[in-house]
KOLROMI-412845 format. One line per 8 residues: their letters; for each residue x, y, z of N, C-alpha, C, O, CB. Coordinates in nm, 2 decimals. Each point is the difference from the previous one (the first is absolute). Glycine has a CB too. Example, Ala and Ser with C-alpha at 12.3 -4.5 7.8 and 13.67 -1.06 7.14 Angstrom:
2
AS) 1.32,-0.57,0.78,-0.09,0.12,0.00,0.09,0.12,0.00,0.10,0.00,0.07,-0.29,-0.12,0.05; 0.15,0.23,-0.19,0.09,0.11,0.00,-0.08,0.11,0.08,0.05,0.11,0.01,0.07,-0.17,-0.23
This chain:
120
MNDGIYDA) 1.83,13.85,-1.05,-0.11,0.01,-0.11,-0.03,0.11,-0.05,-0.05,0.03,-0.11,-0.03,-0.18,0.19; 0.13,0.24,0.03,0.00,0.10,-0.05,0.02,0.10,-0.11,-0.05,0.11,-0.02,0.06,-0.20,0.18; 0.08,-0.02,-0.25,0.01,0.04,-0.16,-0.09,-0.06,-0.11,-0.01,0.03,-0.12,0.23,-0.02,0.19; -0.30,-0.10,0.01,-0.07,-0.06,-0.06,0.04,-0.13,-0.07,-0.04,-0.07,-0.09,-0.04,0.29,0.08; 0.16,-0.23,0.08,0.06,-0.20,-0.04,0.06,-0.09,0.14,0.12,0.02,0.04,0.01,0.06,-0.33; -0.18,-0.15,0.33,0.03,-0.08,0.05,0.14,-0.07,0.00,0.02,-0.08,-0.09,-0.23,0.10,0.06; 0.33,0.03,0.14,0.15,-0.10,-0.03,-0.03,-0.08,0.08,-0.09,-0.02,0.06,0.26,0.15,-0.11; -0.03,-0.19,0.03,-0.03,-0.16,0.04,0.00,-0.01,0.16,-0.06,-0.09,0.05,0.20,-0.01,-0.28
QELGVLHL) -0.06,0.23,0.35,-0.03,-0.01,0.11,-0.15,0.01,0.01,-0.05,-0.06,0.10,0.27,0.14,-0.06; -0.29,-0.01,-0.12,-0.14,-0.01,0.10,-0.12,-0.14,-0.06,-0.12,-0.03,0.04,0.14,0.37,0.00; 0.07,-0.41,-0.15,-0.02,-0.10,-0.02,0.02,-0.10,0.10,-0.08,-0.08,0.04,0.11,0.16,-0.24; 0.04,-0.07,0.22,0.09,-0.12,0.14,0.10,-0.10,-0.09,0.05,-0.10,0.05,-0.30,0.06,0.14; 0.26,0.07,-0.31,0.07,-0.08,-0.10,0.12,0.05,-0.07,0.01,0.04,-0.11,-0.21,-0.11,0.08; 0.32,0.07,0.14,0.08,0.12,-0.03,0.10,-0.01,-0.15,0.04,0.10,-0.05,-0.04,-0.06,0.33; 0.01,-0.17,-0.34,0.05,-0.02,-0.12,-0.05,0.06,-0.16,0.05,0.01,-0.11,-0.02,-0.20,0.28; -0.17,0.23,-0.12,-0.13,0.05,-0.13,0.09,0.12,-0.03,0.02,0.11,0.06,-0.31,-0.17,0.03
SALVPATN) 0.33,0.02,-0.19,0.05,0.16,-0.10,-0.12,0.04,-0.08,0.01,0.12,-0.04,0.25,-0.17,-0.01; -0.37,-0.02,0.01,-0.09,0.09,-0.08,-0.09,0.09,0.10,-0.04,-0.01,0.11,0.03,-0.17,-0.31; 0.00,0.30,0.09,-0.10,0.11,0.09,-0.15,-0.08,-0.03,-0.04,-0.05,-0.10,0.19,0.34,0.05; -0.21,-0.28,0.19,-0.13,-0.04,-0.01,-0.08,0.11,0.03,0.02,0.07,0.11,0.04,-0.29,-0.05; -0.19,0.27,-0.19,-0.06,0.08,0.07,-0.08,0.01,0.14,-0.02,-0.10,0.07,0.04,0.10,-0.27; -0.05,0.10,0.24,-0.04,0.00,0.16,-0.16,-0.02,-0.07,-0.05,0.11,-0.05,0.26,0.09,0.24; -0.28,-0.29,-0.20,-0.13,-0.01,-0.05,-0.02,-0.15,0.06,0.09,-0.08,0.03,-0.08,0.24,-0.26; -0.19,-0.20,0.27,-0.03,-0.10,0.07,0.01,-0.07,-0.09,0.02,-0.10,0.07,-0.14,0.17,0.10
ESIESLFY) 0.11,-0.12,-0.33,0.01,-0.08,-0.11,0.15,-0.04,0.04,0.02,-0.12,0.04,-0.20,0.23,-0.23; 0.28,-0.03,0.19,0.17,-0.07,0.05,0.01,-0.04,0.07,0.09,-0.08,-0.01,0.00,0.16,-0.03; -0.16,-0.06,0.16,0.01,-0.07,0.15,-0.10,-0.17,-0.05,0.07,-0.11,-0.01,-0.09,0.42,0.21; -0.06,-0.31,-0.22,-0.04,-0.07,-0.03,0.03,-0.12,-0.11,-0.01,-0.12,0.00,-0.09,0.29,0.11; 0.16,-0.04,-0.20,0.07,-0.11,-0.10,0.08,-0.11,0.02,0.00,-0.12,-0.03,-0.01,0.28,-0.08; 0.12,-0.06,0.22,0.14,-0.10,0.07,-0.06,-0.11,0.13,0.06,-0.11,0.03,0.16,0.35,-0.07; -0.31,-0.21,0.10,-0.05,-0.05,0.12,0.00,-0.15,-0.05,0.06,-0.11,0.03,-0.21,0.32,0.07; 0.00,-0.14,-0.24,-0.04,-0.19,-0.04,0.08,-0.05,-0.07,0.03,-0.12,0.01,-0.25,0.12,-0.02
GSLIKMFS) 0.27,0.10,-0.11,0.06,-0.07,-0.05,0.17,-0.08,0.05,0.05,-0.08,-0.08,-0.23,0.23,-0.07; 0.24,-0.13,0.26,0.13,-0.07,0.04,-0.08,-0.12,0.12,0.06,-0.11,0.02,0.15,0.37,-0.06; -0.34,-0.24,0.12,-0.07,-0.14,0.02,-0.03,-0.09,-0.11,0.04,-0.12,0.01,-0.15,0.23,0.16; 0.04,-0.06,-0.32,0.02,-0.11,-0.07,0.09,-0.08,-0.06,-0.01,-0.12,-0.01,-0.12,0.21,0.00; 0.26,-0.01,-0.04,0.11,-0.01,0.01,0.07,-0.10,0.09,0.06,-0.10,-0.05,-0.11,0.30,-0.03; 0.04,-0.18,0.24,0.08,-0.09,0.11,-0.11,-0.14,-0.04,0.05,-0.11,0.01,0.05,0.31,0.24; -0.20,-0.19,-0.28,-0.05,-0.12,0.05,0.02,-0.10,-0.14,-0.01,-0.12,0.00,-0.17,0.23,0.19; 0.20,-0.04,-0.27,0.00,-0.06,-0.16,0.15,-0.05,0.03,0.07,-0.05,-0.08,-0.23,0.24,-0.11
ALDQTELN) 0.20,-0.17,0.31,0.16,-0.04,-0.01,0.01,-0.17,0.13,0.08,-0.09,0.02,0.04,0.46,-0.05; -0.22,-0.35,0.05,-0.06,-0.08,0.11,-0.01,-0.17,-0.02,-0.11,0.01,-0.06,-0.02,0.21,0.09; 0.14,-0.30,-0.02,-0.06,-0.12,-0.03,-0.11,-0.05,0.11,0.01,0.07,0.10,0.21,-0.12,-0.24; -0.32,-0.05,0.16,-0.06,-0.07,0.11,0.08,0.02,0.07,0.01,0.11,0.07,-0.14,-0.26,-0.15; 0.25,0.04,0.10,0.08,-0.09,0.14,0.04,0.16,0.08,-0.01,0.03,0.12,0.17,-0.33,-0.27; -0.09,0.41,0.04,0.03,0.10,0.04,-0.09,0.10,0.13,0.02,0.05,0.11,0.09,-0.10,-0.36; -0.24,0.04,0.14,-0.12,0.10,0.03,-0.02,-0.03,0.18,0.04,0.07,0.09,-0.18,-0.10,-0.37; 0.07,-0.10,0.25,-0.02,-0.07,0.14,0.00,0.04,0.14,-0.09,0.01,0.09,0.17,-0.13,-0.23
PIVSFPVA) 0.06,0.15,0.14,0.09,0.01,0.11,0.04,0.14,0.05,0.02,0.03,0.12,0.05,-0.25,-0.21; -0.06,0.33,-0.07,-0.02,0.13,0.07,-0.14,0.06,0.04,0.00,0.10,0.07,0.21,-0.07,-0.18; -0.33,-0.09,0.05,-0.10,0.07,0.03,-0.12,-0.06,0.13,-0.12,0.02,0.02,0.19,0.06,-0.29; 0.03,-0.17,0.34,-0.03,-0.08,0.10,0.09,0.06,0.12,-0.02,-0.03,0.12,-0.05,-0.18,-0.28; 0.16,0.28,0.11,0.07,0.09,0.09,-0.07,0.10,0.08,-0.08,0.08,-0.05,0.25,-0.10,-0.10; -0.15,0.01,0.30,-0.07,0.10,0.09,0.03,0.11,-0.02,0.11,0.04,0.03,-0.12,-0.16,0.10; -0.13,0.22,-0.20,0.07,0.15,-0.05,0.04,0.07,0.15,0.06,0.11,-0.02,-0.23,-0.06,-0.22; 0.15,-0.08,0.37,0.07,0.08,0.05,0.18,-0.04,0.02,0.08,0.05,0.08,-0.34,0.02,0.02
NRQSNDFQ) 0.29,-0.16,-0.19,0.16,-0.05,0.02,0.03,-0.03,-0.14,0.07,-0.09,-0.04,-0.07,-0.02,0.27; -0.09,0.25,-0.34,0.09,-0.02,-0.11,0.11,0.10,0.01,0.09,-0.01,-0.08,-0.26,-0.09,-0.07; 0.19,0.19,0.24,0.13,0.07,0.00,0.14,-0.11,0.04,0.12,0.03,-0.04,-0.28,0.22,0.12; 0.15,-0.34,-0.04,0.09,-0.08,0.09,0.11,-0.02,-0.14,-0.03,0.01,-0.12,-0.17,-0.15,0.35; 0.32,0.11,-0.17,0.13,-0.04,-0.14,-0.08,-0.15,-0.03,-0.06,-0.03,-0.11,0.37,0.16,0.21; -0.31,-0.18,-0.05,-0.06,-0.15,-0.02,-0.12,0.02,-0.16,0.02,-0.04,-0.12,-0.03,-0.03,0.47; -0.10,0.14,-0.30,-0.08,0.04,-0.13,0.09,0.07,-0.11,0.00,-0.05,-0.11,-0.21,0.08,0.26; 0.28,0.06,-0.12,0.07,0.05,-0.13,0.07,-0.09,-0.08,-0.01,-0.01,-0.12,0.04,0.20,0.22
VFVSEALS) 0.08,-0.25,-0.01,0.09,-0.12,-0.07,-0.09,-0.08,-0.10,0.01,-0.01,-0.12,0.15,-0.02,0.34; -0.26,-0.03,-0.14,-0.09,-0.10,-0.08,-0.06,0.09,-0.12,0.04,-0.03,-0.11,-0.12,-0.12,0.34; 0.01,0.22,-0.22,-0.02,0.10,-0.16,0.07,0.06,-0.06,-0.01,0.00,-0.12,-0.12,0.04,0.18; 0.23,0.02,-0.01,0.11,0.02,-0.14,0.05,-0.07,-0.09,0.02,0.02,-0.12,0.04,0.07,0.23; -0.05,-0.26,0.01,0.05,-0.17,-0.12,-0.11,-0.03,-0.07,0.01,-0.04,-0.12,0.13,-0.11,0.28; -0.27,0.17,-0.08,-0.11,-0.06,-0.12,0.00,0.14,-0.10,-0.01,-0.03,-0.12,-0.17,-0.16,0.30; 0.19,0.29,-0.15,0.01,0.08,-0.15,0.13,0.00,-0.07,0.02,0.08,-0.09,-0.19,0.07,0.18; 0.25,-0.23,-0.07,0.10,-0.03,-0.09,0.04,-0.10,-0.07,0.11,-0.02,-0.06,-0.08,0.15,0.17
DIPAKVIW) -0.17,-0.19,-0.07,0.03,-0.10,-0.11,-0.12,-0.02,-0.07,-0.09,-0.08,0.03,0.27,-0.04,0.08; -0.17,0.25,-0.27,-0.13,-0.03,-0.03,-0.06,-0.11,-0.15,0.06,-0.02,-0.10,-0.05,0.27,0.24; -0.09,-0.28,-0.12,-0.09,-0.09,-0.10,-0.02,0.07,-0.15,-0.03,0.12,-0.02,-0.10,-0.21,0.24; 0.16,0.00,-0.31,-0.03,0.04,-0.12,-0.10,0.04,-0.07,0.03,0.03,-0.11,0.11,-0.11,0.14; -0.28,0.08,0.03,-0.10,0.07,-0.03,-0.09,-0.07,0.14,0.00,-0.09,0.08,0.04,0.14,-0.39; -0.12,0.11,0.28,-0.09,0.03,0.14,-0.12,-0.17,0.02,-0.04,-0.05,-0.10,0.02,0.42,0.03; -0.01,-0.41,0.15,-0.05,-0.12,0.02,-0.13,0.04,0.07,-0.07,-0.10,0.01,0.29,-0.03,0.01; -0.28,0.25,0.02,-0.11,0.02,0.07,-0.12,0.05,-0.11,-0.01,0.10,-0.06,0.17,-0.06,0.27
LDDVMVRL) -0.26,-0.15,-0.20,-0.16,0.08,-0.09,-0.02,0.13,0.07,0.05,0.02,0.11,-0.21,-0.24,-0.15; 0.08,0.33,-0.06,0.01,0.13,0.04,-0.11,0.00,0.14,0.02,0.09,0.09,0.04,0.03,-0.35; -0.16,-0.23,0.27,-0.07,0.03,0.12,0.11,-0.02,0.13,-0.03,0.06,0.10,-0.21,-0.14,-0.21; 0.35,0.01,0.11,0.08,-0.02,0.12,0.06,0.13,-0.01,0.00,0.09,0.08,0.04,-0.35,-0.08; 0.01,0.26,-0.10,0.09,0.15,0.03,-0.04,0.08,0.04,0.06,0.05,0.09,0.02,-0.05,-0.21; -0.22,0.05,0.09,-0.07,0.10,0.04,-0.04,0.00,0.19,-0.03,0.09,0.08,-0.06,-0.11,-0.36; 0.10,-0.12,0.29,-0.03,-0.03,0.14,0.13,0.05,0.07,-0.02,0.10,0.08,-0.13,-0.30,-0.12; 0.27,0.14,0.02,0.10,0.00,0.03,0.08,0.18,0.04,0.09,0.02,0.08,-0.11,-0.29,-0.23
VVNESIIL) -0.06,0.39,0.08,0.02,0.08,-0.07,-0.09,0.07,0.13,0.05,0.06,0.10,0.01,-0.13,-0.39; -0.21,0.06,0.26,-0.08,0.04,0.11,0.07,-0.03,0.16,0.05,0.10,0.06,-0.25,-0.15,-0.24; 0.19,-0.07,0.23,0.04,-0.02,0.12,0.12,0.05,0.01,-0.01,0.09,0.08,-0.11,-0.25,-0.06; 0.24,0.15,-0.06,0.08,0.08,0.03,0.03,0.17,0.01,0.07,0.07,0.08,-0.05,-0.29,-0.14; -0.09,0.23,-0.03,-0.05,0.19,0.02,-0.04,0.04,0.10,0.03,0.10,0.07,-0.10,-0.08,-0.24; -0.03,-0.13,0.19,-0.10,0.06,0.18,0.12,-0.02,0.13,0.02,0.05,0.10,-0.33,-0.17,-0.17; 0.37,0.00,0.00,0.14,0.05,0.17,0.11,0.10,-0.06,0.08,0.06,0.07,-0.06,-0.34,0.05; -0.03,0.27,-0.19,0.12,0.16,-0.05,-0.09,0.14,0.01,0.06,0.09,0.06,0.10,-0.24,-0.29
INDLVEDT) -0.24,0.17,0.21,-0.08,0.15,0.04,-0.03,-0.03,0.15,0.02,0.09,0.07,-0.16,-0.02,-0.32; 0.10,-0.18,0.31,-0.02,0.03,0.11,0.15,0.04,0.10,-0.01,0.08,0.09,-0.22,-0.24,-0.14; 0.36,0.11,0.02,0.08,0.02,0.06,0.07,0.18,-0.03,0.06,0.07,0.08,-0.05,-0.38,-0.07; -0.04,0.33,-0.13,-0.01,0.10,-0.05,-0.05,0.12,0.09,0.07,0.10,0.03,-0.09,-0.25,-0.21; -0.10,0.13,0.21,-0.09,0.06,0.11,0.06,0.00,0.10,0.04,0.10,0.04,-0.23,-0.16,-0.10; 0.22,-0.06,0.14,0.03,-0.01,0.11,0.12,0.06,0.07,0.01,0.07,0.10,-0.14,-0.24,-0.16; 0.25,0.10,-0.06,0.11,0.01,0.06,0.08,0.18,-0.04,0.05,0.04,-0.11,-0.05,-0.37,0.10; -0.01,0.38,0.11,0.07,0.15,0.00,0.16,0.00,-0.02,0.04,0.12,0.01,-0.23,-0.06,0.17
SIVGVLDQ) 0.28,-0.16,-0.21,0.16,-0.03,-0.02,0.01,-0.02,-0.18,0.09,0.04,-0.07,-0.04,-0.20,0.36; -0.17,0.11,-0.34,0.04,-0.03,-0.15,-0.01,0.17,-0.04,-0.07,0.09,0.03,-0.04,-0.38,-0.09; 0.22,0.26,-0.02,0.07,0.13,-0.07,-0.10,-0.01,-0.13,-0.09,0.08,0.02,0.38,-0.09,0.07; -0.31,-0.06,-0.21,-0.01,0.04,-0.11,-0.12,-0.10,-0.02,-0.03,-0.08,0.09,0.28,0.17,-0.15; -0.32,-0.10,-0.06,-0.09,-0.08,-0.06,0.03,-0.16,0.03,-0.06,-0.08,0.07,0.03,0.27,-0.26; 0.14,-0.20,0.09,0.07,-0.13,-0.02,0.09,-0.03,0.13,0.10,-0.07,-0.02,-0.10,0.10,-0.25; -0.02,0.01,0.41,0.13,-0.01,0.09,-0.08,-0.13,0.10,-0.12,-0.01,0.03,0.25,0.33,-0.03; -0.03,-0.39,0.04,0.02,-0.13,0.07,-0.15,-0.04,0.03,-0.08,0.03,0.09,0.32,0.01,0.03
SFLGLAVS) -0.25,-0.13,-0.25,-0.05,-0.07,0.04,-0.01,-0.13,-0.06,0.10,-0.06,0.02,-0.17,0.24,0.06; -0.01,-0.25,-0.14,0.04,-0.16,-0.08,0.02,0.04,-0.23,0.05,-0.05,-0.09,-0.29,-0.15,0.37; 0.13,0.37,-0.24,0.02,0.04,-0.15,0.15,0.07,-0.02,0.07,-0.01,-0.10,-0.34,0.04,0.08; 0.28,0.04,0.13,0.10,0.04,0.01,0.17,-0.08,-0.04,0.09,0.05,-0.07,-0.28,0.07,0.22; 0.18,-0.23,-0.07,0.10,-0.10,-0.05,-0.01,-0.07,-0.15,0.10,-0.07,-0.04,-0.09,0.03,0.29; -0.12,0.06,-0.32,-0.01,-0.04,-0.13,0.06,0.10,-0.10,0.04,-0.02,-0.11,-0.24,-0.11,0.17; 0.22,0.29,0.02,0.02,0.06,-0.12,0.18,0.07,0.06,0.08,0.08,-0.04,-0.41,0.00,-0.07; 0.33,-0.16,0.22,0.17,0.06,0.04,0.12,-0.05,-0.05,0.11,0.06,0.04,-0.19,-0.01,0.14
């Protein structure tokens, strides 16, 4: 970030090829935009077991496989009402932000999380 640009490693998404300006607005856009995109790719039957999965076990292989499979089947249109999407994004943001603050092993902003699975 010394050059004013976040690289893929700093963001925790190694395949990212775009240059991302090192600003709060860029991080917020990537973070919240990725959550919206992720939730848009899930229907209710896929979402229920994901959000009810214990946060402490989200690093498990079972969880990661389940989420990856759920995200591979993208619905034709977004099925969430705006108020539901807002609630989903806010709830997941709280979990992720708490993880980022508490877990020193997390390297990038989008690394090691439910969100990281969505953008990888």
